[in-house]
N, C-alpha and C positions, 0 to 999 in steps of 0.2 A: 291672411288678411289682404296682402297686396294682390293675390290671385283673384279674389272676389271683388275688391274695391276697384282695381284697374279696369275690370269689365264694366262696372257701373259708370266709371268716369269716361271711358272711351266711347261708349254708346250714347251718353247723356244728351249732347247737343243735337245730334241727328234725331234721336227718339222724340224729344220734346217738341221739335219743330215739325217733324213729319206726322206724328201721331196725336199730338195735343195742341198743335198750332200755337206754340208759345211765341210771344214777342219778347223784346228786351225787358219789358216790365216784369213778366212772369219769371223769366230766367233769373233776373236780378233778385226777386223775392225768394226764389228757390235757393239760390246760392247763399243768401243771407240766413235763411232758415237752417241751412246745412251747417253754418258756423255757430249757431246758438248753443248746441250741446258742447262744443269746444270751449266757448266762453264760460259755460257753467260746469266745466270739468272739476272744479273744486268740490262740487257736491258729492264726488265719488267717496270722499272720506266718511260721509254720513251713511252711504250704502254699505260701507265696510263694517258698520256696526252690526249688520245682519248677515253678512256673507264674507267668507275669506277671500283674500285677493286672488289666489289661483283659480278658485271657482268663478269669481267674477270675470276674470279674463276669458275663461271658456264660455261662460254665459254670453259675454259681450260679442265674442266671435260668432256664436249662434244667432244672436239678434241681427248682426250685420248680414249674415248669410240669408236669413229669412227676408230681411228688407230688400236685398237685391233680387232674390228669387221671385218675389211677388210684384216687383216694379212693373213688369210688362203687362200685368193684369189690370192695371189702373192708369190707362192712357188719358186721364183727364187732369185738369189743373189741380183740383183739391186732392185727388188720389196721389198725384206725384209729390205734392207737398208732404202728405202724410207718410208715404213710403220713404221719402228722403229723410224725414225726421227720424223714423225708426232705424234706418241704416246708419245715420249719423250718430245717434245715441250709442249704438253698439260700437261704431268705429272709434269715437273719441274716448269712451270708457275703456276700451281695450288698449288704445295707445297710452293712456294715462297709467293704467295698471302695468302694462308691459314695461314702460320706463321704470316704474317703481320697483318691480320685481328684479329687473336686470341689475339695477344699482344695488339692490339688497343681496342678490345671490352671487354675483360675479366679483371675484377678487379685484381690488383696485388696480393692481398692476396689469391685469388682463383685460380690463374693461375697454380701453380704446380699440385694441385689435378685435375684440369680440363684437363691439358695435359696428366696426367696419365690415366684419364678416356678415353681420345681419343685413347691412345695406346691400351687400353683394347678393345675398339670398333673396331679398326683396326685389332686386333688379331682375334676377332670373325669373321669378314668379310673374313679374309684370311683362317681361318679354314673352313668356309662355302664354299669358292671357291675351296680349295683342295679336300674336300669331294665330292663336286658336280662333279668336273672333273673326279675323280676316279670312281664314279658311272656311269657317262655318257659314259666314254671311255672303262671301264672294263666290265661293265654289259650290256650296250646297244650298244656297238661298234660304238659309234658316231664318226664321222671323225673329224680331226683337224679343217677343214674349218668350219664345223657346230658348233663345240664347241666355237671357236673364235667368230663366228657370234652371237651365243646365248648370250654370256656374254657381248660382245661389244654392242649388241642391247639392252640388259637389262640395261646396264649402261647409254645408250643414253636416253632410256625411263625415267629412274629415274632422270636423269639430267633435262629433260623437266619438270617433275613434280616439282622438286626443284625450277626451274626458275619461275614457275607459282604459287607455293604455298607460297613462302616467299616474303614479301615486301622488298623494298630497304631500308636498314637501313642507316640513315644519319651518316656521319663520325663525330666522337667526336671532332677530330682536323683535319683541312685540311692538307694533306700530301705534303711534298716537292716533286716536280716533276723534280728533277735534281740529277745528280750523286754526292753523298756525301761521303767523307771520313773524319772522325773527329779524331783528335789526342787522345781525351779522350776516344775513343772507342777501342784503340789499343789492350787492353787486351782481349776484346771480339773477335776481329779479330784473335788474336793469338790462343786463345782457340778453335775457330772454325776450324782453319787450322789443328791443331793437332787432333781434333776430326775426321776430314775427313780422315786423315792418318790412324788413328786407325780403322776406319770403313772399309777401303780398306783391311787391313790385315785380318779382320774377313771375309768379303764378298768373297775375292779372294783366300786367302791362307789357312784359317782354314778348310774350307770345302774340299779344295784340299788335305790337309794333311790326312783327314779322308779316302779319296779314295785311294790316292797313297801309303801311309804308312801302313794303317790298313785295306785296301781293303773292305771298306764299300760298300754295294750294293746300287742301286737306292732306293730300298724299305727302307733300313736302314737309309739312308740320309733323306728320306721323314719323317720317324718316328722322327728323331731329330728335323726337322723343326716343326712338329706337337707339340712336347714337348715344343719347344721354344714359340710357339704361345699360348699354354695353359698356360704357366707360365706368359706371358704378360697379358693374359685375367684375370688371377686370382690376379696378384700382382702389375700391373703397376699403378693402381689408388692409392694403398696403398703406393707405392714408391713416387708418387707425393705428398701425404700428408706428408711423412717424410721429403721431401725437404722443404716444407712449415714450418715444425716444427724446423728442425735443421739448416736451412739456406744453401745457395749455397756453401759457402766456405767449410764447414764441409763435405757436401755430395760429392763434387768434390775431396777433399783430400782422402776420403774413396775410391771413384771410382778409382783414379789413383794409389793409393797404391795397391789396389786389382788387377788392370790391370798389374802392374809391376810383381807381383807374378804369375799372370795368363800366361803372355807371356813367362816368363822364364820356367814355367811348360810345356807349349806347346813345347818349344825347347828341353826339357829333356824327355818327356813322351815316354814310350815304351809299355804301356798297352792300348788296344783299348777301354776298358770300362772307364778308367780314362780319355782318350782323349775325349770321348763322354761327360763325365761330365764337362770337361773344356769348351767344345763347348756350352753347355746349360748355364753354369754360365756366359760365355762371352756374350751371347745374352742378358741375364738378366741385365747386366751392362749397356746396351744401354739406358734403361729407366732413369738411373741417369743423362744422358746428358741433360735431361729437365732443369737441373740447369743452364746450359749455357744460355738458352733462357730466363729464369726468371731473371737471373743476368742482362742481357741486358735490359729487360723491366724496371727494377728498375732504371737504370742509364740513359736511353735514353731520349732525347727530344721527346715528343709524335709525333711531326710532322716528325721525322726522321725514323719512324719505317718501312714504306713501302720501302723507298730507301735502308735502311740498310739490310732489309730482302733479297733483291736481291743481294746485295754485299756479304752478308755472304754465300749465296748459291754458288756464284762464287768462293769465297775463299775456301769453303769446297771442291769444285770440282777441284781445282788446284791439290790437292792430288790425286783425282780420276784419273786424266789424267797422272800424273807422277809416282806415287808410284807403280802401278802394273808392269809397264815396267821395272823400275830400280830394284825392288825387285824380279822380275821374273828372272833376270840375277843372282842375289844373290842365289836364290833358286837352280839353276843349280849347283852351287858350294857346298852349304850346306843348306838344308831347315831350320835347327835350327837357322841359322844366321838371317833369315827373322824375326823370332819371337823375337830374341834378339834385332833387330832393333825396333820392336814394343815396347819392354820394354823401349828402349831409348826414343821413342816418348812419352810414358807414364811418364817417368821421367821429360821430358820437360813440359808436362801438369801439373805435380805435382808442379813443381817450379812456374809455372805461377799462379796456383790456390792459392798459398801462398800469392799472391798479392791482392786477393779479400778481401775487408774489411768485417767484420762481419755483417755490416748493409749497404750494397751498396745502393747508391742513387745518384741522379744528384748532382755533386759537391763533391762526395765521391766515385769516381769510382774505385780507387785502392789505395793500401798503400804499403809502404816499410816494410820490416820485423821488423824495429824498431818502427812500429806502427805510424810513421809519415804519415799523410794523404797527398796525393799528388793530387792537382787539376790542370787541364790544361785549359787554355783559350779556349773558345768554338770557335775553328777555324776549 
């Protein structure tokens, strides 16, 4: 997935401007369309009425690969909207089922380290994708159409190999095939929402700050991305181990205190080198968000994991739909205020993380600050 998706992402802005004459209006619409399948990720539970999760994961990988492979053949506004939607449906359904199957299949004690290792693997794939695109297009003058086709085709071939090489693993617990919202998961839902809001500030506004305020070039931004992925490759698995050792509550408290300081620093920074350092540290903090997933795994009914994975993706994407538009208006007035809003989101997350018990489990989902454990009827 990251091998194929990274190519789509790294080529997107140049491709739509050079080949389809996109303006800010069209790229804004395209990015909004890309997030719609994420917002509708809860519908995956209805798809699972007709197809098993493992097969849906493979099918979603294939759809993503096809969407990327044909992107270069439709260098028009409507064509790019349609290929983006196709790619995004595959991407978001895969990520939803991927999270669900991971939490179902991997032992709770091993999940933090495993998720960290997965982040490292994703980083390696992204680095390989970026390096390959650079070599193909700079040294061999390969066209956008051919580059998209090569990587989309490679992704499709690898997907077919996966489909044939791996057996169907029987589910450990039969999953609920209906829309589920449980009161006792409310803290997980809230943490997921604010995690989505924080992600949007990094994805949309932190990079924009580098370009608008500090005049970073495309090459310099690319170097920052490469540094980020190298850090993930080297340290994500170790961060996963730390989550397993210190527990979700301690790790999330550390993350949100760090983010409060980080976002305030974004608002005050006047030096381009310091800003770049903040950008790299900000990206490294993303690995700590593994703790939200492992917290849910510990408190969840095993049969709720698939349905809740879809719902959590939808909750996460509420912020993706709303935050960029609202904070874009704030940016016009004063860019620093956007990052102070981010610090406010981090404060909300910090308060919520104080409610996570030291040993979360079913029946011990959250606690008040006076250490009185609160349990809710399973409704």
